[in-house]
C-alpha positions as CSV (number, residue, x, y, z in Angstrom):
1,X,7.7,-8.4,-111.5
2,X,10.7,-8.5,-109.6
3,X,12.2,-5.8,-111.5
4,X,9.0,-3.9,-110.9
5,X,9.4,-4.3,-107.1
6,X,13.0,-3.1,-107.3
7,X,11.9,0.0,-109.1
8,X,9.4,0.8,-107.1
9,X,11.5,0.4,-103.7
10,X,14.3,2.9,-105.3
11,X,11.8,5.4,-106.3
12,X,10.7,5.2,-102.6
13,X,14.0,5.8,-101.3
14,X,14.6,8.6,-103.8
15,X,11.6,10.3,-102.5
16,X,12.6,9.8,-98.8
17,X,15.7,11.1,-99.6
18,X,14.4,14.0,-101.0
19,X,12.0,14.9,-98.3
20,X,14.8,14.2,-95.7
21,X,17.3,16.9,-97.8
22,X,14.3,19.4,-98.0
23,X,13.8,19.2,-94.4
24,X,17.3,19.7,-93.5
25,X,17.5,22.7,-96.1
26,X,14.4,24.2,-94.4
27,X,15.8,24.0,-91.4
28,X,19.2,25.3,-91.8
29,X,17.8,28.1,-93.9
30,X,15.5,29.0,-91.2
31,X,18.5,28.9,-88.7
32,X,20.5,31.1,-90.9
33,X,17.5,33.7,-91.6
34,X,17.0,33.7,-87.9
35,X,19.1,36.1,-86.7
36,X,18.5,38.5,-89.1
37,X,14.6,38.4,-88.6
38,X,15.4,39.3,-85.3
39,X,17.4,42.0,-86.1
40,X,14.9,43.8,-88.0
41,X,11.8,43.1,-85.5
42,X,13.6,44.4,-82.4
43,X,15.1,47.5,-84.2
44,X,10.9,48.8,-84.1
45,X,10.8,47.9,-80.8
46,X,11.0,50.0,-77.5
47,X,13.3,48.9,-74.9
48,X,10.6,47.4,-72.6
49,X,9.2,45.5,-75.6
50,X,13.0,44.0,-76.5
51,X,13.5,42.7,-73.1
52,X,10.1,41.7,-72.3
53,X,10.4,39.3,-75.3
54,X,13.3,39.6,-77.8
55,X,12.1,36.4,-79.8
56,X,8.8,38.3,-80.9
57,X,7.9,39.9,-84.2
58,X,5.0,41.9,-82.7
59,X,5.2,45.7,-81.7
60,X,2.4,47.6,-80.5
61,X,3.8,51.0,-82.0
62,X,6.7,50.0,-84.5
63,X,6.5,53.2,-86.7
64,X,6.5,55.3,-83.5
65,X,9.4,53.1,-81.8
66,X,11.4,53.2,-85.2
67,X,11.0,57.3,-84.9
68,X,12.2,57.0,-81.6
69,X,15.2,54.7,-82.0
70,X,16.1,56.8,-84.9
71,X,16.4,60.1,-83.2
72,X,18.0,58.4,-80.1
73,X,20.9,57.0,-82.6
74,X,21.6,60.2,-84.1
75,X,21.1,62.6,-81.3
76,X,24.0,60.9,-79.7
77,X,27.4,62.5,-80.1
78,X,28.9,59.3,-80.9
79,X,26.9,58.0,-83.5
80,X,27.1,60.1,-86.9
81,X,25.5,57.2,-89.6
82,X,27.0,59.4,-92.2
83,X,30.2,59.5,-91.3
84,X,30.7,55.9,-90.5
85,X,29.4,55.1,-93.8
86,X,31.5,57.4,-95.3
87,X,34.5,56.0,-93.6
88,X,33.5,52.2,-93.4
89,X,32.8,52.6,-97.3
90,X,36.2,53.6,-98.1
91,X,37.9,51.2,-95.8
92,X,36.3,48.2,-96.9
93,X,36.2,49.0,-100.4
94,X,40.1,49.8,-101.1
95,X,40.7,47.1,-98.5
96,X,38.9,44.6,-100.8
97,X,40.5,46.1,-103.8
98,X,43.9,45.8,-102.9
99,X,43.3,42.6,-100.9
100,X,42.1,40.5,-103.6
101,X,44.3,42.4,-106.7
102,X,47.4,41.5,-104.5
103,X,46.7,38.2,-103.7
104,X,45.7,37.2,-107.4
105,X,49.4,38.8,-108.3
106,X,50.9,36.6,-105.8
107,X,49.1,33.5,-106.5
108,X,49.9,34.1,-110.6
109,X,53.5,34.6,-109.4
110,X,53.4,31.3,-107.5
111,X,51.6,29.2,-110.0
112,X,52.9,30.4,-113.4
113,X,56.8,31.0,-112.8
114,X,59.4,28.8,-111.7
115,X,61.8,30.4,-109.3
116,X,64.1,28.9,-106.6
117,X,62.4,29.9,-103.7
118,X,58.9,29.4,-105.0
119,X,58.3,26.4,-102.5
120,X,59.4,27.7,-99.6
121,X,57.8,30.9,-100.4
122,X,54.7,29.2,-100.6
123,X,55.3,27.6,-97.4
124,X,55.8,30.6,-95.7
125,X,52.2,31.8,-96.5
126,X,50.6,28.4,-95.3
127,X,52.5,29.3,-91.9
128,X,51.4,32.6,-91.8
129,X,47.8,31.0,-92.0
130,X,48.1,29.7,-88.9
131,X,48.9,32.7,-86.9
132,X,45.9,34.6,-85.5
133,X,45.7,38.3,-86.2
134,X,45.3,39.4,-82.6
135,X,48.8,38.0,-81.9
136,X,50.6,40.6,-84.0
137,X,48.4,43.5,-82.8
138,X,50.3,44.8,-80.3
139,X,53.5,44.9,-82.4
140,X,51.2,46.7,-85.3
141,X,50.4,49.2,-83.4
142,X,53.7,49.7,-82.2
143,X,55.0,50.1,-86.0
144,X,51.8,51.9,-87.0
145,X,52.5,54.5,-84.3
146,X,56.1,55.3,-85.0
147,X,55.2,55.8,-88.7
148,X,52.5,58.0,-87.9
149,X,49.6,55.6,-89.1
150,X,47.5,55.8,-85.9
151,X,44.3,57.7,-86.2
152,X,44.3,57.2,-89.9
153,X,42.1,55.2,-92.4
154,X,45.1,53.9,-94.1
155,X,46.0,51.9,-91.0
156,X,43.2,49.7,-91.8
157,X,43.5,49.5,-95.6
158,X,47.3,48.7,-96.1
159,X,47.6,45.5,-94.3
160,X,44.8,44.3,-96.5
161,X,47.8,43.7,-99.4
162,X,48.8,40.7,-97.0
163,X,46.3,38.2,-97.1
164,X,47.5,34.6,-97.0
165,X,44.4,32.8,-96.9
166,X,43.2,34.6,-99.7
167,X,46.5,33.9,-101.7
168,X,46.2,30.1,-100.9
169,X,42.3,30.1,-102.6
170,X,43.6,32.2,-105.4
171,X,46.5,29.6,-105.9
172,X,44.2,26.5,-106.0
173,X,41.9,28.5,-108.5
174,X,44.5,29.2,-110.9
175,X,46.1,25.7,-110.7
176,X,42.3,24.5,-111.6
177,X,41.6,27.0,-114.1
178,X,44.8,28.2,-115.8
179,X,46.0,27.2,-118.7
180,X,49.9,28.0,-119.3
181,X,49.4,27.2,-123.0
182,X,47.5,30.8,-123.3
183,X,49.9,32.6,-121.3
184,X,52.7,31.3,-123.3
185,X,50.8,32.4,-126.8
186,X,50.3,35.6,-125.3
187,X,54.1,35.6,-124.7
188,X,54.5,34.7,-128.2
189,X,52.4,37.6,-129.4
190,X,54.8,40.1,-127.6
191,X,52.6,41.1,-125.0
192,X,54.3,42.0,-121.4
193,X,53.7,40.0,-118.2
194,X,51.7,42.7,-116.3
195,X,49.5,43.1,-119.3
196,X,49.1,39.1,-119.4
197,X,48.2,39.3,-116.0
198,X,45.8,42.1,-116.0
199,X,44.1,41.5,-119.7
200,X,44.3,37.3,-119.7
201,X,44.4,36.3,-116.2
202,X,42.2,38.5,-114.1
203,X,39.3,38.0,-116.4
204,X,39.9,34.2,-115.9
205,X,39.7,34.4,-112.3
206,X,36.5,36.5,-112.1
207,X,34.2,33.9,-110.0
208,X,37.3,33.7,-107.3
209,X,37.7,37.4,-107.2
210,X,33.8,37.7,-106.8
211,X,33.9,35.5,-104.0
212,X,37.0,36.5,-102.2
213,X,35.5,40.0,-102.5
214,X,32.7,39.2,-100.8
215,X,34.5,37.5,-97.8
216,X,37.1,40.6,-97.7
217,X,34.1,43.2,-97.9
218,X,32.2,41.8,-95.4
219,X,35.4,40.9,-92.8
220,X,36.9,44.4,-93.7
221,X,33.2,46.3,-92.9
222,X,32.2,44.4,-89.7
223,X,36.2,44.6,-88.3
224,X,35.8,45.8,-85.1
225,X,38.8,45.2,-83.1
226,X,41.7,46.9,-85.2
227,X,39.4,50.3,-85.3
228,X,38.6,50.2,-81.8
229,X,42.8,50.0,-81.1
230,X,43.8,52.2,-84.1
231,X,41.1,55.2,-84.3
232,X,40.4,57.4,-81.5
233,X,39.3,60.5,-83.4
234,X,35.3,60.8,-83.8
235,X,35.6,61.7,-87.6
236,X,37.7,58.4,-88.6
237,X,35.5,56.1,-86.7
238,X,33.6,53.2,-88.6
239,X,30.0,52.2,-88.5
240,X,30.9,49.1,-86.3
241,X,33.0,51.3,-83.8
242,X,30.0,53.9,-83.7
243,X,27.4,51.2,-83.3
244,X,29.5,49.4,-79.9
245,X,29.3,52.9,-78.5
246,X,25.7,52.9,-78.3
247,X,25.5,50.7,-75.0
248,X,25.4,53.5,-73.2
249,X,25.8,52.9,-69.3
250,X,24.3,50.0,-67.5
251,X,21.5,52.0,-66.0
252,X,20.3,53.1,-69.2
253,X,20.3,50.8,-72.6
254,X,18.1,52.0,-75.6
255,X,18.1,48.1,-76.7
256,X,15.9,49.5,-80.0
257,X,18.6,51.9,-80.7
258,X,20.9,49.6,-80.8
259,X,19.4,47.0,-82.8
260,X,18.6,49.8,-85.0
261,X,22.3,50.8,-85.6
262,X,23.1,47.2,-85.9
263,X,20.5,46.6,-88.7
264,X,22.1,50.0,-90.6
265,X,25.5,48.3,-90.4
266,X,24.4,45.2,-92.1
267,X,22.6,46.9,-94.8
268,X,25.3,47.6,-97.4
269,X,26.7,44.0,-96.9
270,X,23.2,42.0,-98.0
271,X,23.3,44.9,-101.1
272,X,27.0,43.7,-101.8
273,X,25.9,40.2,-101.3
274,X,23.1,40.5,-103.7
275,X,25.2,41.6,-106.4
276,X,28.2,39.2,-106.2
277,X,26.3,36.0,-104.8
278,X,26.0,34.0,-108.2
279,X,29.7,34.0,-108.4
280,X,30.2,32.2,-104.8
281,X,29.2,28.8,-105.8
282,X,31.4,28.5,-109.0
283,X,33.9,30.4,-107.3
284,X,34.2,27.9,-104.2
285,X,34.1,24.7,-106.4
286,X,36.8,26.0,-108.9
287,X,39.0,27.0,-105.9
288,X,38.3,23.8,-104.4
289,X,39.6,21.7,-107.0
290,X,42.8,21.1,-108.4
291,X,43.7,19.4,-111.4
């Protein structure tokens, strides 16, 4: 009898715990999705409707407003969706490839090789992680100006090679998942070091690469600070910079058009996330575990 009461109490506690978990999960899901829902809803409103009720889902004439907002953003000299997409795609894609590949290469060198300055090099990477990127921007701009990188997309792509945070994550992942016996076997079979890295290590790191690729792509795509400083040529501006120029003046702002521009900016990120999201949990879990 006492055992039955105890089991019944345990089941009640488990049920209560599940209810709490579901409530908390639903609450945070709503909090996460709410800004995106508002972004979509405000993109088919006119300026008066946005100012009257930003949080409302209703619009009197959504299709007419959507067409008007599209006409507003495409008629402005500063906003060219095709050019912005092309530039943002080039910058985000190449930055992500360089970021992830060279970070994996660096992390592999720190993990798999014994060399004299390895710990010092690793400590330096950890120290660089603590320095905000905005602090070094003035010096970087002066250097970019002297070597002729201003107004070139490469000024936004090449610095992504050095990503200390990604190196740190990849190193943690390799320490948890890389077996040196596999590397030694490949060496005995005559494989070169780059072949081992590209054909054995890189496939083992797919979840971590996918995870960091998402973060790197999103960060590069949404980057506004660096392009605002380094790019002044209209044909080189990225989408976030173009959207920031939709503000107009203080007397006339088309808020519906601004929200539509923001929606266009985030759509590619949703597509990227949809393709790579299944790797996030696995990559983060393994990257946070050290054997």
